[in-house]
KESELUM-941132 format. One line per field, with one value per residue (C-alpha): residue in one letter; x, y, z. Coordinates in steps of 0.25 Angstrom, whole numbers, plus 5000, padded with zeros to 4 digits. Example, Ala and Ser with C-alpha at 12.3 -4.5 7.8 and 13.67 -1.06 7.14 Angstrom:
# residues 2
rest <- a; s
u <- 5049; 5055
v <- 4982; 4996
w <- 5031; 5029
# end
This chain:
# residues 175
rest <- x; x; x; x; x; x; x; x; x; x; x; x; x; x; x; x; x; x; x; x; x; x; x; x; x; x; x; x; x; x; x; x; x; x; x; x; x; x; x; x; x; x; x; x; x; x; x; x; x; x; x; x; x; x; x; x; x; x; x; x; x; x; x; x; x; x; x; x; x; x; x; x; x; x; x; x; x; x; x; x; x; x; x; x; x; x; x; x; x; x; x; x; x; x; x; x; x; x; x; x; x; x; x; x; x; x; x; x; x; x; x; x; x; x; x; x; x; x; x; x; x; x; x; x; x; x; x; x; x; x; x; x; x; x; x; x; x; x; x; x; x; x; x; x; x; x; x; x; x; x; x; x; x; x; x; x; x; x; x; x; x; x; x; x; x; x; x; x; x; x; x; x; x; x; x
u <- 5102; 5098; 5097; 5104; 5118; 5121; 5124; 5112; 5103; 5108; 5105; 5091; 5088; 5093; 5083; 5071; 5073; 5076; 5062; 5048; 5043; 5051; 5045; 5052; 5065; 5064; 5071; 5084; 5084; 5083; 5094; 5103; 5100; 5103; 5116; 5121; 5115; 5114; 5099; 5087; 5083; 5070; 5077; 5081; 5066; 5062; 5073; 5068; 5054; 5059; 5070; 5065; 5050; 5050; 5038; 5043; 5031; 5036; 5051; 5047; 5038; 5050; 5059; 5050; 5047; 5062; 5071; 5084; 5081; 5087; 5079; 5089; 5104; 5110; 5122; 5133; 5131; 5117; 5120; 5107; 5106; 5096; 5086; 5078; 5076; 5089; 5098; 5090; 5092; 5107; 5109; 5105; 5099; 5112; 5119; 5109; 5110; 5126; 5126; 5116; 5123; 5136; 5129; 5123; 5137; 5144; 5133; 5135; 5150; 5147; 5151; 5142; 5143; 5140; 5129; 5114; 5110; 5097; 5090; 5084; 5076; 5082; 5095; 5093; 5106; 5099; 5109; 5120; 5113; 5114; 5116; 5118; 5119; 5128; 5124; 5124; 5135; 5130; 5136; 5132; 5133; 5133; 5135; 5135; 5150; 5151; 5141; 5150; 5162; 5155; 5151; 5166; 5170; 5159; 5162; 5177; 5173; 5171; 5157; 5149; 5147; 5132; 5135; 5145; 5135; 5125; 5133; 5138; 5123; 5119; 5130; 5126; 5111; 5115; 5122
v <- 5036; 5049; 5050; 5063; 5065; 5068; 5083; 5085; 5078; 5088; 5100; 5094; 5093; 5107; 5113; 5104; 5110; 5124; 5126; 5126; 5115; 5104; 5109; 5123; 5116; 5109; 5120; 5120; 5105; 5104; 5113; 5105; 5092; 5099; 5105; 5091; 5082; 5093; 5088; 5083; 5069; 5062; 5054; 5067; 5071; 5057; 5058; 5071; 5066; 5053; 5058; 5073; 5072; 5082; 5080; 5075; 5083; 5096; 5093; 5091; 5103; 5111; 5104; 5106; 5121; 5126; 5124; 5124; 5110; 5099; 5086; 5079; 5078; 5091; 5094; 5099; 5114; 5121; 5134; 5143; 5155; 5166; 5169; 5180; 5193; 5200; 5188; 5186; 5201; 5199; 5187; 5175; 5168; 5169; 5163; 5152; 5149; 5149; 5139; 5130; 5130; 5127; 5115; 5110; 5112; 5103; 5092; 5092; 5090; 5079; 5086; 5088; 5101; 5101; 5111; 5113; 5126; 5133; 5146; 5150; 5161; 5172; 5169; 5182; 5189; 5199; 5209; 5200; 5194; 5184; 5176; 5161; 5151; 5138; 5129; 5139; 5149; 5162; 5169; 5182; 5190; 5177; 5179; 5167; 5168; 5168; 5157; 5148; 5152; 5148; 5134; 5132; 5136; 5127; 5115; 5115; 5115; 5103; 5098; 5104; 5094; 5092; 5088; 5078; 5072; 5072; 5064; 5054; 5052; 5049; 5039; 5032; 5031; 5026; 5014
w <- 5057; 5050; 5035; 5035; 5039; 5054; 5051; 5042; 5052; 5063; 5053; 5050; 5065; 5068; 5058; 5063; 5077; 5072; 5066; 5072; 5063; 5056; 5042; 5044; 5044; 5030; 5022; 5030; 5032; 5017; 5015; 5025; 5017; 5004; 5009; 5013; 5002; 4991; 4988; 4996; 4993; 4995; 5006; 5013; 5013; 5018; 5029; 5034; 5036; 5043; 5051; 5054; 5052; 5041; 5031; 5018; 5012; 5019; 5014; 5000; 5000; 5003; 4993; 4982; 4985; 4986; 4974; 4983; 4987; 4978; 4976; 4968; 4968; 4962; 4955; 4965; 4962; 4960; 4952; 4954; 4947; 4951; 4940; 4947; 4941; 4946; 4942; 4929; 4925; 4928; 4919; 4927; 4915; 4908; 4920; 4920; 4905; 4906; 4918; 4911; 4898; 4905; 4912; 4898; 4891; 4902; 4901; 4885; 4888; 4897; 4910; 4921; 4929; 4944; 4943; 4942; 4937; 4942; 4940; 4953; 4959; 4967; 4975; 4982; 4976; 4966; 4968; 4963; 4951; 4945; 4957; 4958; 4969; 4967; 4978; 4990; 4984; 4979; 4967; 4962; 4948; 4941; 4926; 4917; 4917; 4932; 4933; 4923; 4932; 4944; 4938; 4935; 4949; 4956; 4946; 4951; 4966; 4975; 4975; 4987; 4999; 4996; 4982; 4986; 4997; 4986; 4976; 4987; 4991; 4977; 4975; 4988; 4983; 4969; 4975
# end
């Protein structure tokens, strides 16, 4: 029996046959794993080698080079704010500061928000600065006020499927 779900295994196999070399399929495979599980564990990397012949060294090289791959269980929502020049000029630093202050305030009050706040390089939305990405949802012209409004909106939503899968997986491994 495969370590991965049947559906994920089919996706992995489709990528392995789509590219000229197995190594070329690492990026989309890691995206598929993260889409299902919300992060990529050491066990996932080991299973890629055992079940699909992908070198653990090659997979770890990709994992550590790109910041988009999570190597630890994340919060349900990853709030990324572009800090490149266009967004910076349009106030991204103020947006980042407001978000981080809101998280810190909540922690001091004993509440934990379902957000990770990250300042990231270009999101490719320079004409709509400052731009943010919440998981895979793009938001443009994000002022500090709009960012806090988005936080409230997302905090009230049902958790993403991958976050639920991640929480369930963590519960099972802690038993």
